[in-house]
C-alpha positions in Angstrom: 81.2 -57.0 83.8 78.9 -56.6 86.8 81.6 -54.6 88.6 81.9 -52.3 85.7 78.2 -51.8 85.5 78.1 -51.0 89.2 80.9 -48.5 88.7 79.0 -46.8 86.0 75.9 -46.6 88.2 77.8 -45.0 90.9 79.4 -42.5 88.5 76.0 -41.7 87.1 74.6 -41.3 90.6 77.4 -38.8 91.3 76.7 -36.9 88.1 73.0 -36.6 88.7 73.2 -35.7 92.4 76.5 -33.8 92.7 75.2 -30.7 91.1 71.9 -30.8 92.9 73.9 -30.9 96.2 75.9 -27.8 95.2 72.8 -26.1 93.8 71.1 -26.4 97.2 74.1 -25.0 99.0 75.3 -22.3 96.6 73.4 -19.4 95.1 75.1 -17.8 92.1 75.2 -14.0 92.1 76.8 -11.6 89.6 78.4 -14.3 87.5 81.1 -15.9 89.6 80.0 -14.8 93.1 78.5 -17.5 95.2 76.1 -16.8 98.1 76.4 -19.4 100.9 73.4 -20.4 103.0 72.9 -19.5 106.6 75.5 -21.0 108.8 79.1 -20.7 109.5 81.0 -19.8 106.3 83.9 -21.9 105.1 86.5 -19.1 105.3 90.0 -18.5 106.6 90.9 -15.6 108.9 88.8 -12.7 107.6 88.3 -9.0 108.4 85.3 -8.8 110.8 84.7 -5.0 110.4 85.3 -2.1 108.0 87.8 0.7 108.4 86.4 4.1 108.7 83.6 5.8 110.6 80.4 3.8 111.3 77.4 5.9 110.4 73.9 4.5 110.9 72.6 2.6 107.8 75.9 2.9 106.0 77.5 -0.3 104.6 80.8 -1.5 103.2 82.5 -4.6 102.0 85.8 -6.4 102.5 87.5 -9.1 100.3 87.8 -12.6 101.5 91.0 -14.1 102.8 93.7 -15.5 100.5 92.7 -18.5 98.4 89.0 -17.6 98.8 86.8 -15.9 96.3 84.0 -13.5 97.0 83.5 -10.7 99.6 82.0 -10.0 103.0 79.4 -7.2 103.4 79.0 -5.1 106.6 76.3 -2.7 107.7 76.5 -0.1 110.5 74.0 -0.7 113.3 74.1 1.4 116.5 77.5 2.7 115.6 78.9 -0.8 115.2 79.9 -2.7 112.1 77.8 -5.9 111.8 78.4 -8.6 109.1 75.4 -8.8 106.7 76.4 -11.0 103.8 79.2 -13.4 102.8 80.0 -14.9 99.4 83.4 -16.4 100.3 84.1 -19.8 98.8 87.1 -21.9 98.0 85.5 -23.5 94.9 84.4 -21.5 91.9 81.6 -22.6 89.6 84.2 -22.9 86.8 86.4 -25.2 88.9 83.3 -27.3 89.8 82.3 -27.6 86.2 85.8 -28.7 85.2 85.6 -31.5 87.9 82.1 -32.4 86.7 83.3 -32.6 83.1 86.2 -34.9 84.0 83.7 -37.4 85.4 81.4 -37.0 82.4 84.3 -37.6 80.1 85.1 -40.8 81.9 81.6 -42.3 81.6 81.4 -41.1 77.9 84.6 -42.9 77.0 84.1 -45.3 74.1 85.5 -48.0 76.4 82.6 -47.4 78.8 79.7 -46.9 76.3 78.8 -50.6 76.2 78.3 -50.6 80.0 75.4 -48.1 79.7 73.2 -51.0 78.6 73.4 -52.4 82.2 72.0 -49.2 83.8 68.3 -49.9 84.6 67.5 -46.2 84.8 66.8 -45.5 81.1 66.8 -41.7 81.5 70.3 -41.5 82.8 71.9 -40.3 79.5 69.2 -37.7 79.2 69.8 -36.5 82.7 73.5 -36.3 82.0 72.9 -34.1 79.0 70.4 -31.9 80.8 72.6 -31.4 83.9 75.7 -30.5 81.9 73.6 -28.0 79.9 72.1 -26.5 83.1 75.5 -26.4 84.8 77.1 -24.7 81.7 74.5 -22.0 81.9 75.9 -20.9 85.3 79.4 -20.3 83.9 81.0 -16.9 83.6 83.4 -16.1 80.8 86.2 -13.8 81.9 88.2 -13.5 78.6 87.0 -12.6 75.1 86.9 -16.3 74.2 87.8 -19.4 76.2 88.3 -23.1 75.9 86.6 -24.0 79.1 86.8 -27.8 78.9 89.0 -29.7 76.5 88.5 -33.5 77.1 88.4 -36.3 74.6 84.6 -36.9 74.9 83.3 -33.5 76.1 84.5 -30.0 75.0 83.2 -26.7 76.1 83.9 -23.3 74.5 82.6 -19.8 75.1 82.9 -16.2 73.9 81.5 -12.7 74.5 78.9 -11.3 72.1 76.8 -8.2 71.7 74.7 -6.5 69.0 77.8 -5.2 67.2 79.5 -8.6 67.0 80.0 -10.1 63.6 78.9 -13.6 62.8 80.3 -15.9 65.4 80.9 -19.7 65.2 82.0 -22.6 67.4 84.2 -25.1 65.7 84.7 -28.6 67.1 86.7 -31.6 65.9 86.3 -34.6 68.1 87.2 -38.3 67.8 84.8 -41.2 68.3 87.7 -43.0 69.9 91.4 -42.3 70.6 92.5 -43.7 67.2 89.8 -42.4 64.7 90.0 -39.0 62.9 88.0 -36.1 64.2 84.4 -35.6 63.4 83.6 -31.9 62.6 80.8 -29.9 64.1 80.1 -26.1 63.7 77.6 -23.9 65.4 77.1 -20.4 63.8 75.1 -17.5 65.2 73.8 -15.5 62.3 74.5 -11.8 62.2 70.9 -10.9 61.9 70.3 -12.8 65.2 73.1 -10.9 67.0 71.5 -7.6 66.0 68.7 -8.5 68.5 71.2 -8.3 71.5 71.4 -5.3 73.8 74.5 -3.1 73.7 75.9 -4.6 76.9 78.0 -7.7 76.5 76.4 -11.2 76.7 78.0 -14.6 76.4 77.5 -17.8 74.4 78.6 -21.2 75.5 78.6 -24.5 73.5 79.3 -28.1 74.4 80.1 -30.9 72.0 79.8 -34.7 72.7 81.0 -37.3 70.1 79.7 -40.4 71.9 76.6 -39.2 73.7 74.4 -39.8 70.7 75.0 -43.5 70.9 73.5 -43.8 74.4 70.7 -41.2 74.4 67.5 -43.1 74.9 64.3 -41.6 73.6 61.0 -41.9 75.4 58.6 -44.3 73.7 56.1 -42.7 71.4 53.4 -44.2 69.2 54.5 -42.3 66.1 58.3 -42.9 66.5 60.1 -46.0 65.3 62.9 -46.7 67.8 65.8 -46.6 67.8 66.8 -43.7 65.5 70.6 -43.7 65.2 72.5 -40.5 65.7 75.0 -39.8 62.8 77.0 -36.9 64.1 78.2 -34.9 67.1 75.7 -33.9 69.8 76.1 -30.1 70.0 74.6 -28.0 72.9 74.4 -24.3 73.0 73.6 -21.8 75.8 72.6 -18.4 74.4 70.9 -15.2 75.6 67.1 -15.4 75.5 66.8 -12.9 72.6 68.6 -15.3 70.2 66.2 -17.7 68.6 67.9 -19.4 65.6 71.3 -21.0 65.0 73.0 -22.6 62.0 74.7 -26.0 62.4 77.0 -28.0 60.2 77.5 -31.7 61.0 80.0 -34.1 59.5 78.4 -37.5 59.1 79.9 -40.5 61.0 78.4 -42.9 58.5 79.3 -41.4 55.1 77.7 -44.1 52.9 75.6 -43.0 50.0 72.3 -44.1 51.5 72.9 -42.4 54.9 70.4 -39.6 54.5 70.1 -37.3 57.4 67.4 -35.5 59.5 68.2 -32.5 61.5 66.8 -32.7 65.1 66.8 -31.0 68.5 66.7 -32.8 71.8 63.5 -31.9 73.7 64.6 -32.1 77.4 61.0 -32.4 78.7 59.7 -35.0 76.3 63.1 -36.8 76.3 63.1 -37.4 72.5 64.4 -36.0 69.3 62.2 -33.2 67.9 62.2 -32.9 64.0 59.9 -29.8 64.0 62.6 -27.4 65.5 65.1 -27.9 62.7 65.2 -27.7 58.9 67.7 -29.5 56.8 69.2 -27.0 54.3 71.9 -29.2 52.8 72.4 -33.0 52.8 75.4 -34.3 50.8 77.5 -37.4 51.3 79.9 -36.0 53.9 78.0 -33.3 55.7 74.6 -31.8 56.7 73.6 -28.2 57.3 70.7 -27.3 59.5 68.8 -24.3 60.6 67.3 -24.8 64.1 65.2 -22.9 66.6 66.8 -22.5 70.0 64.7 -22.5 73.2 65.2 -23.2 76.9 63.9 -26.8 76.4 65.6 -27.5 73.1 69.3 -26.5 73.3 71.0 -29.7 72.0 71.1 -30.7 68.4 72.3 -33.5 66.1 71.4 -35.4 62.9 69.7 -38.8 62.7 70.1 -41.4 60.0 66.8 -41.3 58.0 65.5 -44.8 57.2 63.0 -43.4 54.6 65.4 -42.8 51.8 66.2 -46.2 50.3 69.1 -46.2 47.9 69.4 -49.5 46.1 70.7 -50.5 42.7 67.7 -52.7 42.2 65.4 -49.7 42.6 67.5 -47.7 40.2 67.4 -50.3 37.5 63.7 -51.0 37.9 62.8 -47.3 37.8 65.0 -46.6 34.8 63.9 -49.5 32.7 60.2 -49.2 33.8 60.0 -45.5 33.0 61.6 -46.0 29.6 59.0 -48.7 28.8 56.3 -46.4 30.2 57.3 -43.4 28.1 57.6 -45.5 24.9 54.2 -47.1 25.6 52.5 -43.8 26.1 54.0 -42.4 22.9 52.7 -45.5 21.1 49.3 -45.1 22.7 49.0 -41.5 21.4 50.2 -42.6 17.9 47.5 -45.3 17.8 44.8 -42.9 19.0 45.8 -40.4 16.3 45.7 -43.2 13.7 42.2 -44.6 14.5 40.6 -41.4 15.8 38.2 -40.8 12.9 37.0 -44.4 13.0 36.3 -44.8 16.7 34.8 -41.5 17.8 31.3 -42.2 16.5 29.0 -41.3 19.5 29.4 -38.7 22.2 30.4 -41.4 24.8 33.0 -43.0 22.5 34.4 -39.5 21.6 34.7 -38.5 25.2 36.1 -41.9 26.2 39.0 -41.4 23.7 39.5 -37.8 24.9 40.0 -39.2 28.4 42.5 -41.8 27.1 44.5 -39.2 25.3 44.6 -36.8 28.2 45.4 -39.6 30.7 48.3 -40.6 28.4 49.5 -37.0 28.0 49.3 -36.3 31.7 51.3 -39.4 32.7 53.8 -38.8 29.9 54.6 -35.3 31.0 54.6 -36.3 34.7 57.1 -39.1 33.9 59.3 -36.6 32.1 59.3 -34.2 35.1 59.9 -37.1 37.4 63.1 -38.0 35.5 64.2 -34.3 35.6 63.5 -34.2 39.4 65.4 -37.4 40.1 68.4 -36.2 38.2 68.1 -32.6 39.6 71.3 -31.5 41.4 69.6 -30.0 44.3 71.6 -27.2 46.0 70.4 -24.5 48.4 70.4 -21.9 45.6 68.3 -24.2 43.4 65.4 -24.4 45.9 63.0 -22.4 43.6 63.8 -24.7 40.7 63.1 -27.7 42.8 59.8 -26.2 43.8 58.9 -25.6 40.1 59.8 -29.2 39.2 57.8 -30.6 42.1 54.8 -28.4 41.3 54.7 -29.7 37.7 55.1 -33.3 38.7 52.4 -32.9 41.4 50.0 -31.2 38.9 50.3 -33.7 36.1 50.1 -36.8 38.4 46.9 -35.3 39.8 45.6 -34.7 36.3 46.1 -38.4 35.6 43.7 -39.4 38.4 41.2 -36.6 37.7 40.9 -37.7 34.1 40.3 -41.2 35.4 37.5 -39.7 37.6 35.9 -37.9 34.7 36.0 -41.2 32.8 34.1 -42.8 35.6 31.6 -39.9 35.7 31.1 -40.3 32.0 30.1 -43.9 32.6 27.5 -42.8 35.2 26.2 -40.2 32.7 25.8 -42.8 30.0 23.8 -45.1 32.4 21.6 -42.5 34.2 20.8 -40.1 31.3 18.8 -42.0 28.7 16.5 -39.6 26.9 18.6 -36.5 26.9 22.2 -36.2 25.8 24.6 -33.4 26.6 26.2 -31.7 23.6 29.8 -32.6 22.9 31.2 -29.1 23.5 29.7 -28.9 27.0 31.1 -32.3 27.9 34.6 -31.1 26.7 34.4 -28.1 29.0 33.4 -30.2 32.0 36.1 -32.7 31.2 38.9 -30.1 31.0 37.6 -28.3 34.1 37.8 -31.6 36.1 40.9 -33.0 34.5 43.1 -29.9 34.7 41.2 -27.3 36.8 40.9 -29.3 40.0 44.5 -30.4 40.0 45.6 -26.8 39.4 43.6 -25.6 42.4 45.0 -28.3 44.7 48.6 -27.8 43.5 48.5 -24.0 43.8 46.8 -24.2 47.2 49.5 -26.6 48.5 52.3 -24.3 47.4 50.6 -21.3 48.9 50.2 -23.0 52.3 53.6 -24.6 52.6 55.9 -22.1 50.8 56.0 -19.5 53.6 57.6 -22.2 55.9 59.7 -23.6 52.9 58.0 -27.0 53.6 56.7 -27.7 50.1 59.5 -30.0 49.0 61.5 -32.6 50.8 65.0 -31.6 52.0 66.6 -34.6 50.2 64.6 -34.7 46.9 62.4 -32.7 44.6 59.1 -34.2 45.7 56.3 -33.3 48.1 57.4 -32.9 51.7 56.2 -35.4 54.3 58.1 -34.9 57.5 57.5 -31.2 58.2 54.2 -30.2 56.4 52.6 -33.4 55.2 52.3 -31.8 51.7 52.3 -35.3 50.2 48.8 -35.7 51.4 47.7 -33.1 48.8 48.4 -35.9 46.3 47.7 -39.1 48.2 44.3 -38.1 49.5 42.8 -37.0 46.1 44.3 -40.0 44.4 42.9 -42.6 46.8 39.5 -40.9 47.0 39.3 -41.1 43.2 40.3 -44.7 43.3 37.4 -45.4 45.8 34.9 -43.4 43.7 35.9 -45.2 40.5 35.5 -48.6 42.1 32.0 -47.7 43.3 31.1 -46.6 39.7 32.3 -50.0 38.4 30.0 -51.8 40.9 27.1 -49.6 39.8 27.8 -50.4 36.2 27.9 -54.1 36.9 24.5 -53.9 38.7 22.7 -51.8 36.0 23.9 -53.6 32.9 22.4 -56.9 34.1 18.9 -55.6 33.2 17.7 -56.1 29.6 17.9 -53.0 27.4 15.2 -51.7 25.0 16.1 -50.6 21.5 19.2 -51.2 19.5 20.7 -47.8 20.1 20.5 -48.3 23.8 22.0 -51.8 23.4 24.9 -50.3 21.5 25.5 -47.7 24.3 25.4 -50.4 26.9 28.1 -52.3 25.0 30.2 -49.2 24.9 29.7 -48.5 28.5 30.6 -52.1 29.4 33.9 -51.7 27.5 34.7 -48.4 29.2 33.8 -49.8 32.6 36.0 -52.8 32.0 38.9 -50.5 31.3 38.2 -48.4 34.4 37.9 -51.6 36.5 41.3 -52.7 35.3 43.2 -49.4 35.3 41.9 -47.8 38.5 43.0 -50.6 40.9 46.4 -50.7 39.1 46.9 -46.9 39.5 45.5 -46.9 43.0 47.5 -49.9 44.0 50.6 -48.1 42.9 50.2 -45.3 45.3 48.9 -47.5 48.0 52.3 -49.1 48.1 53.7 -45.6 47.9 52.1 -44.9 51.3 53.5 -48.1 52.7 57.0 -46.8 51.8 56.5 -43.8 54.1 56.4 -45.9 57.2 59.8 -46.1 58.9 61.4 -49.5 58.8 59.3 -50.7 55.8 60.8 -53.7 54.0 62.7 -53.2 50.8 60.2 -55.3 49.0 57.5 -52.6 49.3 59.9 -50.1 47.7 60.6 -52.4 44.8 56.9 -53.2 44.3 56.1 -49.4 44.4 58.9 -48.6 41.9 57.8 -51.5 39.6 54.1 -50.6 39.5 54.7 -46.9 39.2 57.3 -47.2 36.4 55.1 -49.5 34.3 51.9 -47.4 34.5 52.3 -46.2 30.9 52.5 -49.8 29.7 49.3 -50.7 31.6 47.4 -47.8 30.0 48.6 -48.9 26.5 47.6 -52.5 27.2 44.3 -52.2 29.0 43.2 -48.8 27.6 44.1 -49.3 23.9 45.3 -52.7 22.8 42.6 -54.7 24.6 39.8 -52.6 23.0 38.6 -54.6 20.0 37.1 -51.5 18.4 40.6 -50.0 18.2 42.1 -53.3 16.9 39.4 -53.4 14.2 40.1 -49.8 13.3 43.8 -50.5 13.1 43.2 -53.5 10.8 41.0 -51.4 8.6 43.5 -48.7 8.6 46.3 -51.1 7.6 44.1 -52.6 4.9 43.3 -49.2 3.6 47.0 -48.3 3.5 47.8 -51.6 1.6 45.0 -50.9 -0.8 46.3 -47.4 -1.5 49.8 -48.7 -2.0 48.5 -51.2 -4.6 46.5 -48.5 -6.4 49.6 -46.3 -6.5 51.7 -49.2 -7.7 49.2 -50.0 -10.5 49.0 -46.3 -11.4 52.8 -46.1 -11.7 52.8 -49.2 -14.0 49.9 -48.1 -16.3 51.8 -45.7 -18.5 54.4 -48.4 -19.2 51.7 -50.8 -20.1 50.1 -48.2 -22.4 53.3 -47.6 -24.3 53.8 -51.3 -24.8 50.4 -51.5 -26.3 51.0 -48.6 -28.7 54.3 -50.2 -29.8 52.4 -53.4 -30.7 
C-alpha cells in the first residue's frame, strides 16, 4: 500500500510540475505556434536565409524542417538575412495535452481513488482540476468539432462557435468503473449567449470527469459542513469571455428518492464548492438541471447531495396524521366559538379575546390547507409561478397566526395599563385586523418583491421559502421568534401586576379575565414558538433525524393545542356549552310536550 501511495505522489508531482515546466519554456502564439526561449532551438536542418533580394528592414519567413511545427523569421540587416524569430518545435500543445490526460486518467482510475487518502497534500486534487482546465485553455481546435481526449476517466471535446451558431451542447456518457453503465452529463450554451459573440470564429472546450468528485477536497470553512458528497460528473468548460451563462444537466449517481441535489461551481481560488453561482431549475429522481454563471475562477460544475431534505416515512406519517387532527381540531374550535359566542363576549376584553381566538384558528386552518397543497404540488419549471403563489399564501397565513398572538398579548397589556378609559370596540377591531393581517401582508409582499427578480423566493426542491440563495425564510422566522419573545415578556408583566390587590368588583372581574387570557398566552406562545425553534434546528446541515420528527410533530398538532388550551380549558366556554346544551334539551322537551298536547286534549274531550 505504501508503494502505491508513493507512486500516486510521484504521479501527482508530475502532473502539477510538468505543465509548469513546459509553460516556462514555451510561449503560445497564434493558437498552435510555440515561441521557444532564447537559446539554441531544437530543430533539424533548417533554411538559414530567405530566397530573394535583401532590402533593408524587409523580412520573410521559412517553414521548419520535416517533423517540426512552426516557422523561422528573418530580417534584412545590412543587405544580409539574419534570423529574428523561431517557433519550431517537435511537440504540439495538443500532443502534450494528450500525454498529460493519459497520466490524469491513470491517477483518476477507480482502482487508484482509494490511494488519494495517503497523499498528505490535501490540495492535490484541486491542483489537478485547475491545471487540466488551464492546459485545455491553450488548445486550438482545427476542425469544426473534435473529440480531443477520449479516456475512461477524462474526456475532452471542443467545437467552433460564433454569433450565428445555433444552440450548442456537449454530451458526455462516462462510467464510474469499467463495468458500470455510463453517467450522463450535458453542457448547453444558450442561443441568447451565443449572440454576444463577435462575427469571427471562437472555440468552446469542455472536459468531463466521472471520479474526480470523489477526491476533491474542500478548504475548511466555518459555514460549511464537510464533506459534501458529489452526486454526478464534474464538468469543466472553457468559453470565450463574452459568454457568462451555461445550462447543465446531470444524471445522479445516487438515484434514491431522498437524494436531493444542489447545483454548484468549483471556486478555484477558494478551493470549495460555491452554491451562489448556480441555480437548480429541475430536481427529479434521475437528473438535475442547473443554470450556472461562468467566470475565469468558476469553470467547473457538479451537483452535491443535499443533507437538508429528509425524506422518511415516519415524517410522512406524523405530518399526515398530525395535520388531519389539527384541521379537525380547528374546525371544532370554530364551531364551539360560534355556539357560545353570545354568552362569552360580555366585555370589550372578552369580546376581543374571542376575536383573536377565531382569527388564530382561521389563519392556521387556511395555512395548513395551503401547506397540504404545497406538499402535494407537482413542481415543474413551468409551474414556478403557481409555486410562488402557494408559498406566498402559506407564508402570509402562518405570519397571521403569530401576529394575532401578538395582538392578543397587546390586548392583555391594554387591560392592565388602561384602567379608567376604555377604547371602543370598533377601534379595537380596526387595530386588531391591521396588526393581524396588515403586518403579515406587508412582510410577505416585501419578501416577494425583493427575491423574485433573482427567482430566489421559493426553494428549488419544494414550494416553501428559500434558504440557500436568498434567506427568504428569515422573513418568517424572525417575526415569529420576535413575537414569541414579546409575548413571554407580556406574560411576566401580567404575573407581576396581578399580584397586587384590586379595588372594586369590576376591576376584580377584569383581572380574572386577564389572568385567564394570559394563561392561554403563556401556554400557546411557547408551544408555537418552540415549534419553529425546532424548525430552525432542521436547517443546520447534518441535524439528527429526531429534530425533524419533533418539528413535524409539534407543527402538525398546533391546531389541537389551540383547541385544547385556547377553548376547552377555558371554564367560561365550558359553562356556556353546558348552558347551551341544557337550553337545547329544554327546548326539545317543550317541543315534545307541545307535540303531545293536542292528543291529550282530544282524549279529554272524548271523555
